[in-house]
VOLOKOL-421580 format. One record per residue: x, y, z of N, C-alpha, C in turn. Coordinates in steps of 0.1 Angstrom, whole numbers, padded with zeros to 4 digits, always signed. Last residue first. Layout:
# VOLOKOL-421580
XYZXYZXYZ
...
END
This chain:
# VOLOKOL-421580
+0427+1057+1372+0430+1056+1386+0439+1045+1386
+0412+1053+1347+0426+1060+1346+0432+1059+1361
+0389+1041+1353+0399+1036+1346+0411+1042+1348
+0378+1062+1368+0380+1051+1376+0391+1043+1367
+0375+1082+1347+0381+1086+1357+0387+1072+1365
+0356+1067+1333+0368+1069+1327+0377+1074+1335
+0332+1065+1350+0341+1055+1346+0355+1057+1341
+0329+1093+1352+0332+1089+1362+0338+1075+1359
+0322+1098+1326+0332+1107+1329+0338+1098+1341
+0299+1084+1321+0311+1081+1314+0321+1087+1319
+0281+1099+1340+0285+1086+1343+0297+1083+1336
+0280+1122+1326+0287+1123+1340+0291+1108+1342
+0268+1114+1302+0279+1120+1300+0288+1120+1315
+0242+1104+1305+0254+1093+1305+0267+1100+1303
+0225+1122+1310+0230+1118+1323+0241+1107+1321
+0209+1120+1278+0208+1125+1290+0215+1116+1303
+0232+1105+1254+0222+1104+1258+0220+1114+1275
+0257+1104+1242+0252+1114+1242+0236+1116+1248
+0287+1086+1257+0273+1087+1254+0266+1100+1251
+0318+1086+1244+0310+1092+1255+0297+1092+1249
+0341+1059+1239+0332+1069+1234+0323+1074+1245
+0373+1057+1253+0361+1052+1251+0351+1064+1248
+0396+1075+1263+0399+1061+1253+0384+1052+1249
+0394+1108+1251+0392+1096+1262+0394+1083+1253
+0389+1139+1251+0397+1131+1248+0395+1120+1258
+0361+1161+1243+0369+1154+1253+0377+1143+1246
+0363+1189+1221+0358+1175+1224+0366+1171+1233
+0354+1224+1221+0363+1212+1220+0357+1201+1225
+0334+1238+1196+0332+1233+1208+0343+1224+1210
+0338+1265+1171+0334+1249+1174+0336+1247+1190
+0327+1287+1147+0334+1287+1160+0330+1271+1162
+0316+1297+1125+0326+1289+1123+0331+1286+1134
+0294+1315+1136+0290+1302+1130+0303+1292+1128
+0312+1330+1165+0306+1331+1150+0303+1317+1147
+0318+1347+1194+0318+1334+1186+0310+1334+1176
+0345+1372+1196+0332+1367+1197+0332+1354+1188
+0382+1364+1206+0369+1372+1199+0357+1368+1200
+0401+1349+1215+0404+1364+1213+0392+1370+1206
+0404+1327+1240+0395+1334+1235+0399+1349+1230
+0424+1300+1239+0426+1312+1242+0415+1320+1235
+0435+1270+1242+0422+1275+1238+0421+1291+1246
+0457+1258+1254+0455+1255+1241+0441+1262+1234
+0456+1271+1279+0467+1276+1270+0464+1271+1255
+0425+1278+1293+0435+1269+1290+0443+1273+1279
+0410+1294+1318+0415+1299+1301+0424+1287+1301
+0381+1299+1337+0393+1291+1334+0400+1291+1319
+0362+1320+1356+0370+1316+1344+0382+1309+1341
+0360+1328+1382+0353+1317+1380+0358+1312+1366
+0393+1336+1397+0381+1341+1388+0375+1326+1385
+0416+1352+1422+0407+1341+1417+0398+1345+1407
+0447+1364+1431+0432+1366+1426+0425+1355+1419
+0465+1368+1462+0460+1359+1452+0447+1363+1445
+0480+1401+1463+0471+1390+1470+0469+1383+1457
+0496+1419+1448+0500+1417+1465+0491+1406+1468
+0515+1404+1420+0499+1410+1428+0502+1409+1442
+0543+1417+1406+0536+1409+1414+0524+1414+1419
+0550+1439+1393+0546+1429+1384+0542+1419+1392
+0559+1456+1414+0546+1461+1405+0542+1449+1395
+0585+1442+1419+0573+1445+1428+0559+1447+1422
+0599+1450+1397+0596+1434+1398+0585+1435+1408
+0600+1478+1399+0593+1475+1386+0592+1458+1393
+0614+1480+1424+0602+1486+1423+0593+1479+1411
+0639+1470+1414+0631+1463+1425+0618+1468+1424
+0646+1492+1396+0645+1480+1393+0639+1469+1402
+0647+1515+1414+0637+1513+1404+0633+1498+1398
+0669+1504+1432+0656+1506+1437+0645+1508+1423
+0691+1506+1413+0687+1494+1421+0674+1494+1425
+0691+1531+1409+0688+1524+1397+0684+1508+1403
+0697+1545+1432+0684+1549+1428+0683+1535+1417
+0722+1533+1439+0711+1530+1448+0698+1533+1442
+0743+1549+1420+0739+1535+1419+0726+1530+1425
+0739+1575+1423+0734+1568+1411+0732+1554+1411
+0751+1579+1445+0736+1582+1443+0731+1574+1433
+0779+1570+1441+0771+1565+1449+0755+1568+1447
+0794+1587+1422+0793+1574+1419+0777+1566+1428
+0795+1611+1440+0786+1607+1426+0783+1597+1422
+0814+1605+1456+0800+1607+1461+0791+1605+1448
+0836+1604+1441+0831+1594+1450+0815+1595+1452
+0843+1627+1430+0840+1614+1420+0834+1604+1429
+0843+1640+1450+0831+1644+1442+0831+1630+1434
+0866+1634+1461+0855+1629+1473+0841+1632+1460
+0885+1639+1445+0885+1627+1448+0869+1623+1456
+0880+1667+1444+0877+1658+1431+0876+1644+1433
+0887+1687+1452+0879+1676+1462+0875+1668+1452
+0902+1689+1430+0908+1690+1444+0897+1682+1452
+0893+1671+1406+0898+1686+1406+0906+1685+1420
+0873+1654+1384+0883+1654+1395+0889+1666+1392
+0845+1644+1385+0851+1657+1379+0862+1658+1387
+0834+1614+1378+0842+1624+1384+0845+1636+1376
+0811+1591+1379+0822+1599+1379+0827+1611+1378
+0785+1573+1375+0797+1579+1383+0804+1590+1379
+0752+1567+1380+0763+1563+1375+0776+1570+1377
+0729+1568+1391+0734+1559+1389+0744+1557+1384
+0713+1591+1409+0713+1586+1397+0715+1573+1396
+0723+1596+1437+0710+1597+1433+0708+1588+1420
+0752+1594+1433+0745+1584+1442+0730+1584+1437
+0758+1616+1415+0761+1602+1412+0754+1591+1420
+0746+1639+1432+0739+1633+1419+0743+1618+1413
+0762+1640+1452+0749+1637+1454+0743+1630+1441
+0786+1647+1437+0784+1634+1446+0771+1630+1446
+0776+1671+1430+0782+1659+1419+0782+1647+1426
+0773+1687+1451+0761+1680+1441+0764+1671+1435
+0801+1689+1461+0790+1680+1468+0777+1677+1461
+0809+1705+1438+0815+1692+1440+0806+1684+1448
+0802+1732+1429+0793+1719+1424+0799+1706+1432
+0822+1745+1440+0809+1747+1442+0801+1736+1440
+0850+1743+1436+0843+1733+1441+0830+1735+1445
+0859+1769+1430+0859+1758+1419+0852+1747+1424
+0862+1793+1444+0849+1787+1439+0847+1776+1429
+0889+1800+1448+0879+1792+1459+0867+1789+1453
+0898+1810+1423+0902+1797+1427+0892+1789+1438
+0869+1817+1400+0883+1823+1409+0883+1809+1418
+0864+1800+1370+0858+1806+1382+0871+1809+1390
+0874+1785+1350+0871+1800+1346+0869+1807+1360
+0881+1759+1351+0888+1766+1342+0887+1783+1341
+0865+1751+1373+0880+1746+1375+0887+1756+1363
+0839+1755+1362+0845+1762+1372+0858+1763+1375
+0841+1738+1339+0842+1752+1337+0844+1759+1349
+0836+1715+1352+0850+1716+1347+0851+1731+1341
+0813+1717+1362+0823+1716+1373+0835+1720+1367
+0797+1716+1340+0797+1727+1349+0812+1729+1359
+0803+1689+1331+0808+1699+1324+0809+1711+1333
+0790+1675+1356+0807+1674+1354+0812+1685+1342
+0766+1682+1348+0772+1686+1361+0787+1685+1360
+0761+1668+1323+0760+1684+1327+0766+1689+1340
+0765+1643+1332+0772+1650+1323+0774+1666+1322
+0744+1637+1348+0758+1639+1353+0769+1645+1343
+0722+1640+1332+0724+1650+1343+0740+1650+1348
+0727+1622+1311+0726+1636+1308+0728+1644+1320
+0727+1600+1328+0742+1602+1318+0741+1616+1320
+0702+1597+1338+0715+1598+1347+0726+1601+1340
+0685+1596+1315+0683+1609+1325+0697+1609+1336
+0695+1569+1303+0695+1582+1297+0696+1597+1305
+0689+1551+1324+0704+1553+1317+0706+1568+1311
+0665+1553+1328+0672+1557+1338+0686+1560+1333
+0654+1546+1303+0650+1559+1308+0661+1562+1320
+0664+1519+1299+0666+1531+1288+0666+1544+1293
+0654+1505+1318+0668+1508+1317+0672+1517+1308
+0626+1507+1314+0633+1514+1325+0647+1515+1325
+0620+1498+1289+0619+1512+1288+0629+1515+1300
+0629+1469+1296+0635+1477+1283+0634+1494+1287
+0607+1467+1315+0622+1464+1317+0632+1472+1308
+0584+1468+1297+0585+1479+1310+0601+1476+1315
+0583+1472+1262+0584+1461+1274+0590+1469+1286
+0577+1485+1240+0569+1489+1251+0571+1479+1266
+0598+1476+1222+0599+1488+1227+0591+1491+1242
+0598+1453+1208+0599+1454+1224+0601+1464+1230
+0599+1454+1180+0585+1455+1186+0587+1452+1201
+0623+1454+1169+0620+1441+1170+0606+1442+1178
+0628+1482+1172+0623+1477+1158+0622+1464+1158
+0633+1482+1199+0620+1488+1196+0621+1486+1180
+0657+1466+1203+0645+1463+1208+0631+1469+1203
+0674+1485+1189+0671+1470+1182+0656+1467+1189
+0673+1504+1208+0668+1508+1194+0666+1493+1187
+0684+1491+1229+0671+1496+1232+0664+1498+1216
+0711+1488+1221+0703+1475+1224+0686+1478+1226
+0721+1514+1217+0719+1506+1208+0710+1493+1209
+0719+1524+1246+0709+1530+1235+0709+1521+1224
+0737+1504+1260+0722+1506+1261+0714+1511+1252
+0761+1514+1246+0754+1502+1243+0742+1500+1247
+0762+1542+1253+0760+1537+1239+0756+1523+1237
+0765+1538+1281+0753+1542+1275+0752+1542+1259
+0790+1527+1280+0778+1518+1286+0765+1523+1281
+0804+1550+1270+0805+1536+1261+0793+1528+1267
+0804+1567+1290+0799+1570+1275+0795+1558+1269
+0815+1557+1309+0803+1559+1311+0797+1560+1298
+0842+1555+1299+0836+1543+1304+0822+1546+1304
+0847+1585+1300+0847+1577+1287+0842+1562+1290
+0845+1589+1327+0835+1596+1317+0837+1588+1303
+0863+1573+1339+0851+1572+1341+0842+1578+1331
+0888+1587+1328+0884+1573+1324+0873+1571+1328
+0891+1614+1332+0886+1611+1317+0882+1596+1319
+0900+1617+1358+0887+1622+1357+0881+1614+1345
+0922+1607+1357+0914+1598+1366+0899+1603+1365
+0933+1624+1339+0934+1610+1338+0925+1602+1346
+0934+1648+1352+0924+1647+1341+0923+1630+1336
+0954+1646+1369+0938+1646+1376+0930+1642+1363
+0975+1657+1356+0973+1643+1358+0960+1639+1365
+0977+1685+1363+0972+1680+1351+0967+1664+1354
+0975+1693+1398+0981+1687+1384+0974+1680+1374
+0961+1720+1414+0957+1708+1410+0966+1701+1397
+0965+1744+1440+0971+1738+1426+0968+1724+1423
+0952+1749+1463+0955+1760+1454+0960+1755+1442
+0935+1739+1491+0940+1733+1480+0941+1747+1469
+0943+1745+1524+0935+1747+1513+0940+1746+1499
+0958+1743+1545+0956+1731+1539+0945+1735+1528
+0968+1769+1554+0954+1764+1560+0951+1751+1555
+0988+1773+1538+0991+1772+1553+0978+1767+1561
+0979+1758+1507+0986+1769+1516+0986+1764+1531
+0991+1735+1479+0980+1741+1490+0987+1754+1501
+0990+1712+1453+0995+1723+1461+0985+1730+1471
+0997+1677+1447+0985+1687+1449+0993+1700+1455
+1012+1656+1442+1016+1669+1434+1004+1679+1440
+1001+1634+1453+1014+1639+1460+1015+1652+1452
+0976+1630+1436+0977+1634+1449+0989+1638+1455
+0985+1619+1410+0981+1635+1412+0983+1641+1426
+0991+1593+1410+1005+1604+1407+0998+1618+1409
+0969+1583+1421+0983+1578+1426+0994+1590+1422
+0950+1589+1401+0949+1595+1415+0963+1592+1423
+0961+1577+1380+0959+1591+1377+0959+1595+1393
+0960+1551+1387+0973+1557+1384+0971+1570+1387
+0932+1547+1390+0943+1543+1401+0955+1550+1400
+0923+1550+1366+0916+1557+1378+0928+1558+1388
+0934+1526+1352+0938+1542+1349+0934+1549+1362
+0921+1507+1367+0938+1507+1368+0942+1520+1364
+0896+1510+1360+0899+1511+1377+0913+1512+1375
+0896+1509+1332+0889+1522+1339+0894+1521+1354
+0902+1481+1329+0910+1495+1326+0907+1505+1329
+0881+1469+1340+0895+1468+1346+0904+1481+1342
+0863+1477+1318+0858+1480+1335+0872+1479+1343
+0871+1465+1294+0872+1482+1298+0870+1486+1313
+0868+1438+1300+0881+1445+1300+0882+1459+1303
+0840+1439+1302+0846+1437+1314+0861+1440+1315
+0834+1447+1277+0830+1457+1288+0839+1455+1300
+0844+1425+1263+0850+1437+1259+0845+1446+1270
+0828+1404+1273+0844+1402+1275+0850+1417+1272
+0803+1411+1262+0807+1407+1276+0819+1408+1280
+0808+1413+1235+0804+1425+1240+0808+1424+1257
+0812+1384+1230+0824+1394+1228+0819+1408+1233
+0791+1370+1237+0802+1371+1245+0812+1382+1242
+0756+1376+1237+0768+1382+1230+0783+1381+1239
+0737+1370+1252+0741+1361+1244+0754+1364+1234
+0733+1393+1269+0735+1378+1277+0740+1369+1265
+0731+1421+1268+0738+1413+1259+0740+1399+1264
+0716+1428+1290+0711+1428+1278+0719+1424+1266
+0729+1416+1312+0717+1411+1309+0711+1418+1295
+0752+1431+1308+0753+1417+1305+0739+1412+1306
+0743+1456+1313+0749+1453+1299+0749+1441+1297
+0739+1454+1342+0727+1455+1332+0734+1456+1318
+0762+1449+1350+0755+1439+1353+0743+1439+1342
+0777+1474+1349+0778+1464+1339+0769+1451+1339
+0763+1486+1369+0760+1493+1353+0765+1480+1345
+0776+1474+1391+0762+1475+1387+0758+1478+1376
+0804+1485+1385+0799+1469+1386+0785+1466+1382
+0800+1511+1390+0803+1505+1376+0799+1490+1375
+0798+1510+1417+0787+1516+1409+0787+1511+1394
+0823+1499+1425+0808+1494+1428+0796+1498+1422
+0842+1517+1414+0840+1503+1412+0830+1496+1415
+0835+1540+1429+0832+1538+1414+0832+1526+1410
+0840+1533+1456+0825+1536+1452+0826+1536+1436
+0868+1528+1453+0859+1518+1458+0845+1522+1454
+0880+1555+1447+0880+1541+1434+0871+1530+1440
+0873+1569+1469+0866+1570+1457+0867+1560+1444
+0888+1558+1488+0872+1557+1488+0867+1560+1476
+0914+1565+1479+0912+1550+1481+0893+1549+1479
+0910+1594+1483+0912+1587+1468+0910+1571+1468
+0906+1595+1509+0895+1600+1501+0900+1593+1487
+0931+1586+1518+0919+1581+1523+0907+1582+1514
+0948+1606+1508+0948+1594+1505+0936+1584+1506
+0938+1627+1525+0936+1629+1511+0939+1613+1504
+0949+1616+1550+0932+1620+1550+0930+1620+1533
+0975+1619+1545+0970+1607+1547+0955+1606+1546
+0976+1649+1544+0981+1643+1534+0975+1628+1535
+0969+1657+1568+0963+1663+1557+0964+1652+1544
+0991+1645+1584+0979+1642+1585+0968+1646+1574
+1011+1665+1575+1012+1650+1572+0999+1643+1573
+1003+1687+1585+1003+1685+1568+1007+1669+1565
+0980+1682+1610+0992+1686+1605+0993+1685+1590
+0945+1692+1616+0954+1681+1612+0970+1688+1607
+0917+1696+1642+0926+1704+1632+0937+1693+1629
+0891+1696+1651+0896+1687+1643+0908+1693+1632
+0877+1712+1668+0889+1711+1673+0896+1700+1663
+0880+1732+1639+0883+1732+1652+0873+1722+1660
+0883+1717+1609+0877+1724+1617+0880+1724+1631
+0897+1698+1591+0905+1711+1594+0894+1720+1602
+0869+1681+1584+0883+1683+1581+0888+1697+1582
+0843+1678+1585+0848+1681+1599+0864+1684+1596
+0832+1667+1563+0828+1682+1567+0836+1688+1578
+0842+1641+1560+0849+1652+1553+0845+1666+1558
+0821+1628+1572+0835+1631+1579+0842+1640+1573
+0800+1629+1555+0800+1637+1569+0813+1639+1573
+0808+1615+1535+0806+1631+1533+0806+1638+1544
+0810+1591+1545+0822+1598+1540+0821+1612+1535
+0784+1586+1550+0793+1586+1559+0804+1593+1557
+0774+1586+1522+0769+1595+1533+0778+1596+1544
+0787+1565+1508+0788+1580+1505+0784+1591+1516
+0778+1543+1525+0789+1546+1527+0791+1562+1521
+0750+1540+1517+0755+1544+1530+0769+1551+1533
+0747+1530+1488+0736+1537+1495+0741+1545+1506
+0770+1516+1485+0765+1526+1477+0756+1536+1481
+0765+1494+1505+0778+1501+1504+0773+1516+1496
+0739+1485+1495+0741+1491+1509+0754+1499+1512
+0746+1475+1474+0735+1484+1475+0737+1491+1488
+0765+1456+1477+0771+1466+1467+0759+1479+1470
+0748+1436+1489+0760+1442+1496+0762+1455+1491
+0733+1428+1471+0726+1434+1482+0739+1442+1490
+0751+1417+1451+0744+1428+1446+0738+1437+1458
+0760+1398+1466+0769+1405+1462+0762+1419+1456
+0737+1389+1491+0744+1384+1481+0753+1395+1478
+0720+1374+1521+0730+1385+1518+0735+1378+1503
+0687+1371+1531+0698+1364+1522+0704+1377+1516
+0680+1375+1565+0680+1380+1552+0691+1374+1543
+0681+1365+1590+0670+1361+1582+0672+1365+1568
+0700+1380+1603+0704+1366+1601+0693+1360+1589
+0690+1405+1609+0700+1403+1596+0701+1390+1592
+0655+1398+1613+0668+1398+1620+0677+1399+1606
+0621+1405+1620+0630+1401+1609+0647+1407+1613
+0603+1416+1637+0599+1405+1635+0612+1399+1623
+0613+1443+1637+0612+1434+1651+0609+1421+1648
+0615+1455+1614+0628+1451+1622+0623+1442+1632
+0586+1454+1610+0594+1447+1599+0608+1444+1608
+0578+1471+1628+0572+1459+1632+0583+1450+1620
+0591+1497+1616+0595+1489+1630+0591+1475+1632
+0577+1500+1594+0592+1497+1594+0594+1492+1607
+0552+1510+1590+0555+1496+1595+0567+1491+1596
+0554+1533+1579+0551+1533+1590+0551+1521+1599
+0562+1531+1552+0574+1533+1560+0569+1534+1576
+0543+1503+1535+0545+1517+1543+0555+1519+1552
+0554+1486+1506+0550+1487+1520+0553+1501+1526
+0565+1480+1482+0554+1493+1483+0548+1492+1500
+0595+1470+1493+0588+1473+1482+0576+1485+1483
+0610+1467+1519+0599+1457+1513+0589+1464+1502
+0632+1483+1522+0630+1473+1531+0620+1464+1525
+0635+1501+1499+0646+1496+1504+0643+1481+1512
+0609+1517+1502+0614+1506+1490+0624+1498+1493
+0614+1529+1524+0601+1520+1526+0605+1511+1512
+0633+1548+1518+0636+1538+1530+0626+1527+1528
+0632+1570+1501+0631+1557+1496+0634+1545+1507
+0634+1591+1520+0621+1592+1511+0621+1578+1506
+0658+1585+1530+0646+1586+1538+0635+1584+1531
+0675+1593+1508+0676+1579+1516+0662+1578+1524
+0668+1620+1504+0663+1612+1493+0664+1597+1499
+0678+1632+1528+0664+1634+1523+0659+1621+1516
+0706+1628+1523+0699+1620+1533+0683+1621+1529
+0707+1644+1499+0712+1630+1501+0702+1624+1510
+0700+1669+1511+0693+1663+1498+0696+1647+1499
+0725+1671+1527+0710+1671+1532+0700+1667+1523
+0742+1673+1510+0744+1661+1519+0730+1660+1526
+0739+1696+1496+0740+1686+1489+0738+1672+1498
+0742+1713+1518+0732+1713+1513+0728+1699+1506
+0770+1711+1523+0760+1707+1534+0747+1707+1530
+0782+1721+1501+0784+1705+1503+0772+1703+1514
+0773+1747+1502+0766+1738+1492+0770+1721+1493
+0787+1759+1522+0773+1756+1522+0767+1749+1514
+0812+1756+1512+0807+1747+1525+0793+1745+1527
+0814+1770+1489+0815+1758+1490+0812+1748+1502
+0809+1796+1505+0801+1793+1496+0803+1777+1493
+0836+1793+1519+0820+1795+1527+0811+1790+1518
+0854+1797+1500+0854+1785+1509+0839+1782+1517
+0847+1824+1491+0846+1812+1483+0844+1798+1488
+0859+1838+1513+0842+1836+1507+0840+1827+1500
+0885+1833+1514+0873+1832+1527+0859+1829+1520
+0893+1840+1488+0894+1825+1493+0883+1824+1505
+0888+1867+1492+0880+1859+1482+0882+1847+1483
+0907+1873+1510+0893+1874+1514+0885+1869+1503
+0932+1868+1494+0928+1859+1506+0913+1860+1511
+0932+1887+1476+0928+1873+1471+0925+1863+1484
+0933+1910+1492+0921+1906+1484+0919+1893+1481
+0961+1906+1501+0946+1906+1513+0934+1903+1504
+0978+1880+1481+0975+1895+1486+0960+1895+1495
+1000+1854+1488+0989+1860+1484+0986+1873+1488
+1029+1835+1482+1022+1844+1491+1009+1851+1481
+1024+1801+1474+1030+1814+1473+1021+1823+1482
+1028+1771+1495+1019+1780+1486+1026+1794+1486
+1051+1743+1489+1047+1754+1499+1038+1763+1489
+1052+1707+1492+1050+1718+1483+1043+1735+1492
+1053+1688+1512+1065+1693+1503+1063+1703+1495
+1023+1671+1507+1036+1676+1516+1046+1679+1506
+0990+1683+1500+1001+1675+1497+1014+1682+1507
+0952+1680+1504+0966+1687+1503+0978+1676+1498
+0921+1685+1503+0932+1679+1495+0945+1684+1495
+0903+1699+1514+0906+1686+1523+0916+1679+1516
+0899+1723+1501+0910+1725+1515+0912+1709+1522
+0883+1720+1482+0896+1720+1478+0906+1717+1492
+0860+1717+1507+0861+1719+1492+0877+1713+1491
+0856+1713+1536+0845+1709+1524+0850+1707+1510
+0877+1718+1552+0876+1702+1549+0864+1701+1538
+0869+1747+1558+0880+1741+1550+0882+1728+1545
+0851+1755+1573+0847+1747+1562+0859+1745+1551
+0862+1768+1595+0855+1759+1597+0850+1751+1585
+0873+1790+1581+0883+1779+1587+0874+1768+1592
+0856+1812+1579+0859+1802+1568+0866+1792+1572
+0858+1819+1609+0845+1815+1599+0846+1803+1588
+0885+1829+1608+0878+1820+1613+0864+1812+1610
+0879+1852+1589+0888+1840+1587+0885+1829+1594
+0859+1865+1600+0858+1863+1588+0867+1849+1586
+0871+1875+1623+0859+1867+1626+0856+1861+1613
+0895+1889+1613+0897+1878+1621+0886+1867+1623
+0878+1912+1604+0884+1904+1596+0889+1891+1601
+0871+1921+1630+0861+1919+1621+0865+1908+1610
END
């Protein structure tokens, strides 16, 4: 029975810390009780990873109709695909980032599920290479999501060059710091004979802290601009409300998950430290913002979380844009000129606009239309 439990747990080795390994470091001997605890913890982590992945895929399917054409029904997607090819779609950087953030984390998370599972077993060297792959993928996802967030700040501070240059500089520093932190920490990860991570160096805090600090700065800038807009009477503008709403709930959600992950790394048994890792990735993708709670599967965590966050922000902005456009042209018998807008009932002080022409207009019956016709002929 003990052997079966061990084999069952091995099927989830790639779901949590098991996917992060290091070459050259040997794990210390552990007791039977500790080993069984690791088996149970690895299974719990695996179940949560699968659940978070299922939620992420569900949310993608739920918003698929928004991705293709705004408020159209999902049932018409086949017709859309038949009538439109990729060649007819105007591709730009933002659209490419959207598809990358939306689908790459799913592909990455699925691939991680099979690390260390029969028959997908790896040597220590291959585990290390896989860990490097996760680190690079994390940096790419964080860079993509943060770039979209920066565009929001640029739009809010379009006339403030100081803020724009400052944010761009901090963005580059964040990527450099993260890359250095991951590069220094990955080779020092400790693992056991099953490639299960049992030791995480403190240098991972560098990679985890940079995105958190940068995210806090972006949220502060967004909140400050929103307060200024409210004072100026722009608080009810839909785009301003949307940016502040998405920025607030995404920041709070990710901060809470990161704090919970940090608590697990500090106080939970070794095998349970990655329970929130899959959910953190899903939250980042679902919300909009980023990063990480670096730890073991920390690289993936970092990665996936960035993902979610990003595509939801873009979808919300697109939905706002679509709702502002009427689906059909609306006609009305009433014509309102920009120089005469009716704001209240007529009174004795109201007056009728007169025609501007180069000749006087007769007030006798029937002369008005004739005069207008002569005036039109002269203008022609």
